[in-house]
N, C-alpha and C positions, 0 to 999 in steps of 0.2 A: 516789173513787183509793186506795182502801185506806191512807190515814191523809193526805195530804198532795194540795190540788189544786194544787198547783203546782212544780216542782224547786228546788233549791239552786243558782243559778247562781252562782259566783266567777270574777269576769272577772280578768285580770291581762295587762298587755303580751305575756306572752309564752303564754299560752293560757289556755282557759277548764274550768272542773271542773263535771260538771253529775252530780249526787246526787237520785235519785227514791226516794221511798216511804219507809219510815220505817226507820233503822238498824238492825239485827239481824233485821228482818222478810222474808219470804219474798213477792219481789216477784208481783202478781197479773199480770191478763190485760190491766188498763190500764196496767198502769206498763209491763210487755212491748212494747204495742204503742207507748207514747210512747219509748220507748226506741229503738223500731226508727227512726218519723220522726225525733228528735233525731239519731239516728246516719244517716239518707240525706239531712237538711237540709245537716249538717257538710260530708257528702260532694259536694254540692254546691257546699259552697263551697271546694274544695281542702283539707279540714282533716284529718289525719289522726291518730288515737288514741294515745295513749303511755299502754300499761299500766301501767309501769316508776313512773309518775308517782302511783300512787295509792297513798296511804299516809297514815292518819290517826292521829296521837300521841295518846294517852291518857292521864291520869297517878291513879296506882290509890294507897291510902294501907290501910294494914292496922293494924287497932287492938283493943283491948279493950275501948275502948267505943266500940264501931259509934253506937249511936244520937246520942248527943251528938256525937261527931266530925263524922261527917255532916251531922247538923245544922248546924255552925259552919261549915266548909267552904262547905256549900251555900249557907248565907246569905250571908257573905262575902264567896262569886262573883254571888249572885243567879238559883241554877240551878234548875232544874227536877227532878224524877224522871221519869225515863222508864223504869225499870226495876226491879228490887231491887236497892237500895243503890250504885245508878247515878244518875248525875248530869247535866244537860246545859244550855249556852249555848243559850237560848230564841232565840239567831239561829243557833245552830249555828255559829260561826265560832271561840271558843274552844275549846280540850282541854276531851271531856268527864271527871268523874271518879268513878272506883269506889271502892268499900270494900268491904275483905275481914278476916274474920277474925285476929288476932293468934295467933302458934302460941307466941309465945317472948316471954319479957320484953325489951324493944328498948331503958332508959331514954336511953340519951345522944344527942346531938342529930344531927338527920340530916345526911346530908352531900350531901341534896336537898333544895332550897328552894324556894319559887312564889314569884313577885312579881305581885302584883294590882293594878291601877291601875282606878280608879272613879270618875266623881264626886265631890267634893271632900261633898258635901252626902249620897249614899251612905254615903262613909266614916264621916264623924263619927255617922252615924244607927246604926251597927255598931260602931262602939268604945261609945258609948253603951247597947248593945241589950246586948253582954258586959259592959258594966262593966268596962273596959281601960284603963288610959293606955299608948301605943304605945312599943316601947323599940328597943336596940339600935340599931348606930352610926347609919344615917340617920333614927330615933326615928319606923319610921314597923311595926314589926315589931307581930304580936299570935300569940297562942300558943294552940292548942287543949287541949279536956283529956286529952292525951298528952302533950303540951309539945312537937308540929309547929310549927315556925311559919312563917306567911304575914305577908311583906312588903307590907300593902296602902295602896298609894299615893294619897291624896287628887290630884288629878286639877285642872287649869286652866282657862282660857280663851286662845282666842287672842293675842294683842299687839293694841292695836289704833292702835297710835301709831308708824306706822312711817315713818320719813324719806325713804324713796323715792319716789318721784313716782309710779310705778304702784301704790304702795299705797294709793288712794282708796278704802278702806273705807267711808269717811261717810255714803258715800249709801244703802247698803243693810247692811254691816256682817257681823260673822262670828259673831253671838252662837249661832248652830245648833250651833255647834264647838265640841268640848273637846279638848283636849291632856291625853293619856292615854299617855305616850311617843312618841306618833304621834298626828297630828292628824285627827280623827273626827267624824260625825255621821252620824243617824241620822233617815231618813224614812219615817213608817208612808203604807202605798199601799192603796186598797180593791180594787186591781184588777193583775193582769200586764199587762195596759196598759196603765197607770198607771206600777208601778215601770219598763217597758219605755220609755215617754217621757222619763223620769225620767233611765234608765243610756245613754240617748241624745244628750241631751242635756251629761250629764256626759262621755262620751265624745268628744264636739265640742269643749266647751270642753278640755277637756287635751292632745287633739292640737294644738291651736292653741298651748297654752302650751309644748309639748313637757314636761309633766311627767306621765307615767303614775300613775295612783293605784290602789286594790286598789276595787274596786264588786263589794258581794257582792250578788245580789237574794233576799229571800225572797217567801214564800206572805204575809207583811204589811208587807213595808216592803224596805227598800235604804238598805245602809251605803256609806257615802264615806272611806275610808280610806289617810291617807297612807303607812303603812310607819311601822315604829318608825323615830324620829329623822330620817325623811327631809325633813320639814317644814323641818327649821331648816336644809339645803343653800341656801336662798334663802329665808330668811324674807321678805321683800318679795313677793318672787315666788308664793311658796306662799298667803300672806295677799289677794293681788290674785284668786287662782284660787279660794280660797275663797267670795272674797265674792262673784264672778261663779257661782257653784256655786248659793249662796245664793238669788241672785233666781232665778235659773232656777227652784228648789222651788219657789220664793214664782209664782213666775207657773204654777205649775201649780196649784196652789192646795194645797200640801205645808206640813204644819208638822214641824219637828223635834221629837223626843223624847229630848233628849241621856241621859235618867236609865237606857236599857236599852244604852248602850255601857259596853264595859272593854277591857281590854288584858292577858293571859297571859304571861308569861314563865316558865322554868326555870333558875335556878340549881344548880351541880355543886361542889363542892367538892374539891379533888385537891390529893394531892402532888405527883406527876408530869402538870402541867397537857398537855404537850405528847402524854403517850401517851394521857390521855384522850380529849382533843379530837382526835386521830388517828381513836380509836375511832370518837365520836358523828357528824362528818363524813363519815367512811367507810358508815358502816352507815346512816345516815337520807339520803346525796346530800347531806350539809348542804356551807356553806361558811363561812369566815372575812369577817367586813367590812371595809373598808377601815380601820376605824378601829381594830379589831384584838384590841377584846373581846367580841364576839358572833360565835355561830355561828348561820346561818340560814338557810332553806328558800330556795334560790332560785328557788322556780315561787312563793315568797311563800304559800304554802298553809297552813303548820304554824309554828307558836311555835319563838322563839328561845329558843336556851341563852344563858348566861353564862357560866363557867367563873375561879371564885377558886380565889387561893391556898392551902393548908392547911398549917400546921404538922406537919411528921413527925413531933416527939414524941406529938401524941395519937393513941398507937399504939390504944387501947379504941377510942375512937370511927373508927377506921379500919378497926378489926375487924367492928365490930357492924354487922349487916346492916341498911340502912335501912328504916324504915315506910315510906317513901315509893319508888316506883319508875316505871317508864313502859313503857305498853303500846303497841304499834305495831300496826294494822289493816291486813294487808295481803292481795291477793290468793293463794290457797291456792296455786298453783303458783311462787312468788316467795317461800314461806317459805324453803326448801331454800338458797337461794340468799343470800339474806340471811345465813343461821348461814354459811356460808361464806365470808361478806365477812368476817363478827361476828369470826370463828377469825381470817381473816388478817390484821386489824386488832388481835392479841392479846386478843382477847380469849375467854371460858372459855363452856362450853355445859354448863348448870346443869341438874337434875334437875325434870322438872315439874311443878310444882305443880298444875295442874287437867289436865284431857284438854280434849284438840285445843289444849293452849298448849307453845310452846315458847320457851325463856328462856335469854338468854346476858347474860352480866356484861364491863362494861368492866374496864381492868386493876387499878382499883380497886375494883370489884365491885359498882359502880352498875349495875342491873340493868334491862335490855328485853325484854320479855315478848312473844313475836310472834304474834299471833292473825288467823288467817283471817277475812276480810271478807267 
């Protein structure tokens, strides 16, 4: 099927995203036929497409040491190359990373940073490979050869000792699950039919529990995810649900592969947090979490943002152009409206760095490059 035998399905409580073929590639006849069949099936179910929800957020890093910096990031994330200096999550859940040649020295610390959580054994292996001791206020930061910092956070396991009587996990357990900000598990599958059976079982269990989960079907497996912090709202209830899902997967003959899991989020340091927050929520269609410190995609398809207050006295750092910025893939007919939205949210349109792109900056200069998908 021109690159992928099975589409990517992202199942959410409010909708389904379907992706066919290889990113950046031209769809062939097989892909067009499959797309038509999926559209017809959706219409039969009374579902209506929402093109405004089609966006993919990526992160981009500019560097004077492209090879070593790209190697650091791609290994920290456990990503695979998908093109010239672009790397992608093999499960196509977390944001891809692109690398560009740095045009000028930018020695000061970025105002944009990245948090990555992976299973603890993967984090320890990476720390040993780069020969760094973690640093920073949380003791998890590592730096690439240019000084770009990544908070690489070791994940843990779901708690097994819950006093609530609902959480009888001793019969099956939750060994398949990992806590990487959210609670998640991944089951490799051998066929679309097997993936579909697992997704159907998960849907039935989540409906019964009244707890919608993020379920992503890929050609080689199924990821089940609570979403960031969502499992903590009712820990005992979630642990019970996780154990039931694990039991259902085992009954289907599936074994988990937690090593392939990760969580990625972005942070922005800002002096005027309210203005920066307004820009990003407006342009991306994000919302603020009830806890107040995260911005999230209400469709639960794109990564979370956190905003952190910055000392206004750091004037040089505030003036320096970041080495890291964001890229947003959107349909071509939505680019102008997104740019207008950015300007309305006190953003600035910048000269294009590359053909076929448009760039907006938030009130403090953090950049978003729009790319037509």
